[in-house]
C-alpha positions as CSV (number, residue, x, y, z in Angstrom):
1,M,-70.2,46.3,50.8
2,N,-67.5,47.8,48.4
3,E,-66.3,44.3,47.9
4,K,-69.6,43.2,47.0
5,V,-70.1,46.0,44.6
6,S,-67.0,45.4,42.6
7,N,-67.8,41.7,42.6
8,R,-71.0,42.6,40.7
9,W,-69.1,43.9,37.7
10,L,-66.9,40.8,37.5
11,I,-70.1,38.8,37.5
12,A,-71.5,41.1,34.9
13,A,-68.3,40.5,32.7
14,A,-68.8,36.7,33.0
15,G,-72.4,37.0,32.0
16,V,-71.4,39.0,29.0
17,V,-68.8,36.3,27.9
18,M,-71.3,33.7,28.3
19,Q,-73.9,35.5,26.2
20,V,-71.4,36.1,23.4
21,A,-70.7,32.4,23.3
22,L,-74.5,31.5,23.3
23,G,-75.2,34.5,20.9
24,A,-73.1,32.7,18.0
25,V,-76.3,31.0,17.1
26,Y,-77.0,34.3,15.3
27,A,-74.3,33.6,12.6
28,W,-76.5,30.7,11.4
29,S,-77.1,32.4,8.1
30,V,-73.4,31.9,6.9
31,F,-73.9,28.1,7.3
32,R,-77.4,28.0,5.6
33,K,-76.1,28.1,1.9
34,P,-73.3,25.4,2.6
35,L,-75.9,23.2,4.2
36,S,-78.4,23.7,1.4
37,Q,-75.8,22.5,-1.0
38,E,-74.6,19.5,1.2
39,F,-78.1,18.3,1.6
40,G,-79.5,19.5,-1.8
41,T,-82.7,20.9,-0.1
42,Q,-84.6,24.1,-0.3
43,V,-84.2,27.1,2.1
44,T,-87.2,26.1,4.3
45,Q,-86.1,22.6,5.0
46,V,-82.4,23.7,6.0
47,N,-83.9,26.8,8.0
48,T,-86.0,24.3,10.0
49,A,-83.0,23.6,12.1
50,F,-82.6,27.3,13.0
51,T,-86.4,27.3,13.9
52,I,-86.0,24.2,16.0
53,T,-83.1,26.0,18.0
54,I,-85.1,29.1,18.7
55,V,-88.3,27.3,19.7
56,A,-86.3,24.9,22.0
57,L,-84.4,28.1,23.3
58,G,-87.7,30.0,24.1
59,I,-89.3,27.0,26.0
60,S,-86.2,25.9,27.9
61,A,-85.4,29.5,29.1
62,F,-88.6,29.1,31.2
63,F,-87.6,25.9,32.8
64,G,-84.1,27.5,33.2
65,G,-85.7,30.2,35.3
66,L,-87.5,27.8,37.4
67,W,-84.5,25.6,38.1
68,M,-82.4,28.6,38.9
69,Q,-84.8,29.3,41.9
70,K,-83.9,25.9,43.4
71,V,-80.1,25.5,42.6
72,G,-78.7,29.0,41.6
73,P,-77.4,30.3,38.5
74,R,-74.1,28.5,38.4
75,V,-75.5,24.8,38.0
76,V,-77.9,25.9,35.3
77,A,-75.1,27.7,33.4
78,L,-72.8,24.8,33.5
79,T,-75.5,22.4,32.1
80,S,-76.2,25.1,29.4
81,G,-72.7,24.9,28.4
82,V,-72.5,21.2,28.2
83,L,-75.6,20.9,26.1
84,Y,-74.8,23.8,23.9
85,G,-71.4,22.7,23.1
86,T,-72.2,19.0,22.7
87,G,-75.2,20.0,20.3
88,I,-73.1,21.9,18.1
89,F,-70.3,19.3,18.2
90,L,-72.6,16.5,17.3
91,A,-74.1,18.6,14.4
92,S,-70.8,17.7,12.8
93,L,-71.9,14.2,12.5
94,S,-75.1,14.9,10.7
95,S,-73.8,15.1,7.1
96,S,-75.9,12.0,6.2
97,S,-79.0,13.1,7.7
98,I,-80.8,16.4,8.0
99,V,-83.0,15.0,10.6
100,L,-79.9,14.4,12.8
101,L,-79.1,18.1,12.2
102,Y,-82.4,19.1,13.6
103,L,-81.8,16.9,16.7
104,T,-78.3,18.2,17.4
105,Y,-78.0,21.9,16.2
106,G,-81.7,22.3,16.5
107,L,-83.0,20.5,19.8
108,I,-80.0,19.8,21.8
109,A,-78.0,23.0,21.3
110,G,-81.3,25.0,21.4
111,V,-82.2,23.6,24.8
112,G,-78.6,24.6,26.1
113,I,-78.8,28.1,24.9
114,G,-82.3,28.6,26.3
115,L,-81.1,27.3,29.8
116,G,-78.1,29.6,29.7
117,Y,-79.7,32.6,28.1
118,I,-81.9,33.4,31.3
119,V,-79.1,33.1,33.8
120,P,-77.1,36.3,33.3
121,I,-80.4,38.3,32.9
122,A,-82.1,37.2,36.1
123,T,-78.9,37.3,38.1
124,L,-77.7,40.7,37.0
125,I,-81.2,42.2,37.7
126,K,-80.7,41.2,41.3
127,W,-77.0,42.5,41.5
128,F,-78.0,45.8,39.8
129,P,-81.6,46.8,40.9
130,D,-80.5,50.6,40.4
131,K,-79.5,50.0,36.8
132,R,-82.2,47.8,35.4
133,G,-82.4,49.1,32.0
134,V,-78.7,49.4,31.5
135,I,-77.7,46.0,32.9
136,T,-80.3,44.1,31.0
137,G,-78.9,45.6,28.0
138,V,-75.6,44.7,29.0
139,A,-76.8,41.3,30.0
140,V,-78.2,40.6,26.5
141,G,-76.0,42.7,24.4
142,G,-73.4,40.0,24.3
143,F,-75.8,37.6,22.8
144,G,-76.7,40.1,20.0
145,A,-73.0,40.5,19.3
146,G,-72.1,36.8,19.4
147,A,-72.2,36.6,15.6
148,V,-69.6,39.3,15.3
149,L,-66.8,36.7,16.1
150,T,-68.5,33.6,14.6
151,A,-69.6,34.8,11.3
152,P,-66.0,35.6,9.9
153,I,-64.7,32.4,11.8
154,G,-67.5,30.3,10.7
155,T,-67.0,31.4,7.1
156,R,-63.3,30.7,7.2
157,L,-63.8,27.3,8.9
158,T,-66.3,26.3,6.4
159,S,-64.1,27.2,3.5
160,S,-61.2,25.3,5.0
161,V,-62.7,22.2,6.6
162,G,-66.3,22.3,5.5
163,V,-69.3,23.1,7.3
164,F,-69.5,20.0,9.4
165,G,-65.9,20.3,10.4
166,A,-66.7,24.0,11.4
167,F,-69.5,22.7,13.6
168,A,-66.9,20.3,15.4
169,I,-64.4,23.1,16.2
170,L,-67.1,25.6,17.4
171,G,-68.8,23.1,19.6
172,V,-65.6,22.6,21.6
173,I,-64.9,26.4,21.7
174,Y,-68.6,27.1,22.9
175,T,-68.2,24.5,25.7
176,V,-64.9,26.1,27.1
177,L,-66.4,29.6,27.0
178,V,-69.8,29.1,28.6
179,V,-68.6,26.5,31.1
180,G,-65.7,29.0,32.2
181,A,-68.0,31.8,32.5
182,A,-70.5,30.0,34.5
183,L,-67.9,29.3,37.3
184,F,-68.1,33.2,38.0
185,L,-72.0,33.4,38.3
186,K,-73.8,33.5,41.7
187,N,-76.6,35.3,43.3
188,P,-76.3,38.3,45.5
189,P,-76.4,37.7,49.4
190,E,-79.8,38.0,51.0
191,G,-80.8,41.6,51.6
192,Y,-78.1,43.0,49.1
193,R,-78.6,46.6,48.0
194,P,-76.0,48.8,46.2
195,P,-74.8,52.0,48.1
196,G,-77.3,54.8,47.7
197,Y,-80.2,52.6,46.3
198,D,-83.5,52.7,48.3
199,P,-85.8,50.0,47.1
200,E,-88.9,51.5,48.7
201,A,-88.5,54.7,46.6
202,D,-88.2,52.6,43.5
203,R,-91.3,50.5,44.4
204,G,-94.5,51.8,43.0
205,S,-93.0,54.7,41.1
206,A,-94.5,55.8,37.7
207,G,-94.4,52.9,35.1
208,T,-94.0,50.3,37.8
209,S,-95.9,47.9,40.0
210,A,-96.4,48.5,43.6
211,R,-95.2,45.0,44.7
212,E,-93.5,41.7,43.6
213,F,-95.7,39.1,41.9
214,E,-95.5,35.4,41.9
215,L,-95.5,33.7,38.3
216,R,-99.0,32.4,38.8
217,E,-100.1,36.0,39.8
218,A,-98.5,37.6,36.8
219,L,-100.1,35.0,34.5
220,G,-103.5,36.3,35.9
221,T,-103.0,39.8,34.4
222,W,-103.6,40.8,30.9
223,Q,-100.3,42.8,31.1
224,W,-98.1,39.6,31.0
225,F,-100.0,38.7,27.8
226,A,-99.4,42.3,26.4
227,L,-95.5,42.2,27.1
228,W,-95.6,38.6,25.6
229,T,-97.3,40.2,22.4
230,L,-94.7,43.0,22.1
231,L,-91.9,40.7,22.4
232,F,-93.4,38.2,19.9
233,L,-94.1,41.0,17.3
234,N,-90.5,42.6,17.5
235,V,-88.9,39.3,17.3
236,T,-90.8,38.0,14.4
237,A,-89.6,40.9,12.2
238,G,-86.0,40.8,13.3
239,I,-85.5,37.1,13.1
240,A,-86.9,37.0,9.7
241,I,-83.9,39.0,8.6
242,L,-81.3,37.3,10.7
243,S,-82.4,33.7,9.5
244,E,-81.6,34.6,6.0
245,A,-79.2,37.6,6.4
246,A,-76.3,36.3,4.2
247,P,-78.5,35.1,1.3
248,I,-80.5,38.2,1.4
249,A,-77.3,40.4,1.2
250,Q,-76.2,38.4,-1.7
251,E,-79.6,38.8,-3.6
252,V,-80.8,42.3,-2.6
253,G,-77.3,43.9,-2.3
254,K,-75.9,41.9,-5.3
255,T,-72.8,40.8,-3.8
256,T,-70.6,37.6,-3.1
257,A,-70.8,35.2,-0.1
258,A,-67.6,36.8,1.5
259,V,-69.1,40.3,1.4
260,A,-72.4,39.1,2.6
261,A,-70.5,37.7,5.6
262,T,-69.4,41.1,6.4
263,S,-72.9,42.5,6.5
264,V,-73.9,39.6,9.0
265,I,-71.0,40.9,11.1
266,A,-72.4,44.4,11.0
267,L,-75.9,42.9,11.7
268,S,-74.5,41.3,14.7
269,V,-72.9,44.5,15.9
270,F,-76.2,46.3,15.8
271,N,-78.0,43.6,17.4
272,G,-75.7,44.0,20.4
273,I,-75.7,47.8,20.3
274,G,-79.5,47.9,20.2
275,R,-79.8,45.7,23.3
276,F,-77.8,48.3,25.3
277,F,-78.9,51.5,23.5
278,W,-82.7,51.0,23.7
279,A,-82.6,49.5,27.1
280,A,-80.5,52.5,28.4
281,L,-82.8,54.8,26.4
282,S,-85.9,53.2,28.2
283,D,-84.7,54.2,31.5
284,F,-85.4,57.7,30.6
285,L,-88.3,57.7,28.0
286,G,-90.1,54.6,29.4
287,R,-90.3,51.1,28.2
288,K,-93.5,51.5,26.3
289,Y,-92.5,54.5,24.4
290,V,-89.1,52.7,23.2
291,F,-91.4,50.0,21.9
292,L,-93.6,52.4,19.9
293,I,-90.6,54.1,18.4
294,M,-89.2,50.8,17.3
295,F,-92.3,49.5,15.9
296,L,-92.9,52.8,13.7
297,L,-89.3,52.8,12.7
298,Q,-89.3,49.3,11.5
299,A,-92.4,49.8,9.4
300,V,-90.6,52.5,7.2
301,L,-87.4,50.4,7.1
302,F,-89.2,47.2,5.7
303,A,-90.9,49.2,3.1
304,I,-87.6,50.6,2.1
305,L,-85.8,47.2,2.0
306,P,-86.9,45.9,-1.4
307,S,-85.4,49.1,-2.9
308,A,-82.1,48.6,-1.5
309,G,-79.9,48.0,-4.7
310,S,-76.4,48.0,-3.1
311,V,-74.8,46.0,-0.3
312,V,-74.1,49.3,1.5
313,L,-77.7,50.4,1.4
314,F,-79.1,47.1,2.4
315,T,-76.6,46.7,5.3
316,V,-77.5,50.1,6.5
317,V,-81.3,49.5,6.5
318,A,-81.0,46.0,7.8
319,C,-78.8,47.2,10.6
320,A,-81.2,49.8,11.6
321,I,-84.0,46.9,11.8
322,I,-81.8,44.7,13.8
323,L,-80.9,47.5,16.1
324,C,-84.7,47.6,16.9
325,Y,-84.7,43.7,17.2
326,G,-81.8,43.8,19.8
327,G,-83.7,46.7,21.5
328,G,-86.7,44.4,22.3
329,F,-84.4,41.8,24.1
330,G,-82.6,44.5,25.9
331,T,-85.7,46.5,27.1
332,M,-88.1,43.6,27.9
333,P,-86.5,42.1,30.9
334,A,-86.6,45.5,32.6
335,F,-90.1,45.8,31.4
336,A,-91.3,42.7,33.2
337,A,-89.2,43.6,36.3
338,D,-91.0,47.0,36.4
339,Y,-94.4,45.3,36.2
340,F,-94.0,42.3,38.2
341,G,-90.9,42.9,40.3
342,S,-87.4,41.5,40.2
343,A,-87.7,38.7,42.8
344,K,-89.2,36.0,40.3
345,V,-88.1,37.6,37.0
346,G,-86.4,34.5,36.0
347,Q,-89.5,32.6,35.9
348,I,-91.9,35.4,34.7
349,Y,-89.6,36.6,31.9
350,G,-88.3,33.1,31.3
351,L,-91.9,32.1,30.3
352,M,-92.2,35.2,28.3
353,L,-89.5,34.1,26.2
354,T,-91.8,31.5,24.6
355,A,-92.7,34.4,22.4
356,W,-89.3,34.1,21.0
357,S,-90.0,30.5,20.3
358,A,-93.2,31.4,18.4
359,A,-91.5,34.2,16.6
360,G,-88.8,31.8,15.8
361,I,-91.4,29.7,13.8
362,V,-93.2,32.6,12.2
363,G,-90.4,34.8,11.1
364,P,-88.1,32.4,9.3
365,L,-91.1,30.3,8.0
366,L,-92.5,33.7,6.4
367,I,-89.6,34.6,4.7
368,S,-88.5,31.3,3.6
369,T,-91.9,30.3,2.2
370,V,-92.0,33.7,0.2
371,K,-88.6,33.2,-1.3
372,D,-89.5,29.5,-2.3
373,R,-92.6,30.5,-3.8
374,T,-92.0,33.8,-5.6
375,G,-88.3,33.5,-5.9
376,S,-87.8,36.9,-4.2
377,Y,-87.7,38.2,-0.4
378,D,-89.6,41.5,-1.3
379,G,-93.2,40.3,-0.5
380,A,-92.0,39.2,2.9
381,F,-90.5,42.7,3.4
382,Y,-94.0,44.4,2.5
383,I,-95.8,41.9,4.8
384,L,-93.4,42.8,7.7
385,A,-93.7,46.5,7.2
386,G,-97.5,46.2,7.6
387,V,-97.2,44.0,10.7
388,M,-94.7,46.5,12.3
389,L,-97.2,49.3,11.6
390,V,-100.2,47.6,13.2
391,S,-98.1,46.4,16.3
392,A,-97.7,50.2,17.2
393,I,-101.0,50.0,18.6
394,V,-99.9,47.5,21.6
395,P,-97.5,50.1,23.3
396,F,-100.5,52.6,23.7
397,I,-102.5,50.1,25.8
398,V,-100.0,48.7,28.3
399,R,-99.8,50.0,31.8
400,P,-98.5,48.5,35.2
401,P,-100.8,45.8,36.7
402,A,-103.3,46.8,39.4
403,E,-102.2,46.1,43.0
404,T,-104.1,43.0,43.9
405,R,-102.7,42.0,47.3
406,A,-105.2,41.3,49.9
407,A,-105.5,43.8,52.6
408,A,-104.7,42.6,56.3
409,P,-107.6,42.9,58.7
410,G,-108.1,46.4,59.8
411,S,-106.0,48.0,57.0
412,E,-106.5,48.9,53.2
413,A,-104.6,47.5,50.3
414,P,-103.0,50.0,48.2
415,A,-104.4,50.5,44.8
416,R,-102.9,51.4,41.4
417,A,-104.6,52.0,38.1
């Protein structure tokens, strides 16, 4: 048993490495301006590539969760690495066609990211049932921090070999990292439990469901749709900032591209920190109260953002927003496991990630459209402030699903409100 416990930390480390490589997609904004110059297009047209990536990510995460149930995490993770790295590498050949960029960086790489994203989350929840909030924060924290390395590397590569040359080099690096990490991933043995952990004591406790749900059963509850809505609203706000982080820093903070890249690095750091911080805090405060705090905080922060007249103030406010953005991803897997059990969390949370796809359309489209039509980002910030304020209503209404398992003859099924 001690060997199994020590192995779970090695698996956790591999999961983090994999997520760091996949999370490099968050460095997109450092490539946006060079791509706009190469293609001679507006913000919205270039950002469509990033939107396709996020849409493909969210949809393929669900299928990754289903596939994991049949073949285990390693095969899915290996496939993820090949598709992701190949998509980014092939994007280096898209200089003559923005449609080819959509197909490679957007669709192929996006599917690869989605297949891989769900693997460490679903696998580590099974290895760490005693630390759901913390481990999901760790599992997705690497993804949020992925752009910490990619933003400066991508900026330097773009300056030296051009944006398409940068894609070729990064595609190879991503393939090596994801495929290498995938070799360490596996499910725990049947009946595994950490020392001192009692699953019966945990099941049905305050804020959790009394049993394990199948995907079909989870979709039959309004709670699944409420959690989907929570994730959608939180992602919409944060991804609007991330999709245009470098250009926003240059305009609002009145600074250069090089300094703006530093702001992107800071955002990536806080994206990763938020995934761990809020997830760990949710183990103590409760998942719903963490979302309530994050929504109210973001309402204030977005209202302040148009007044940020320096790159320092912009970075501080934007980092606080992205801290909450990361917090949604860190907290929601544990939220889903609390409400529907951990056995099928890969499927149940995987499908819930379609909220990420939807938000990946709405957030970037909102901020790009406002920028193209008004010449400023301010209107989008005020809209998002209002959305976050209204969103705070949702955490008030969520509660664990009622127990619906049919009673055996001569017995009573337990019931939970």
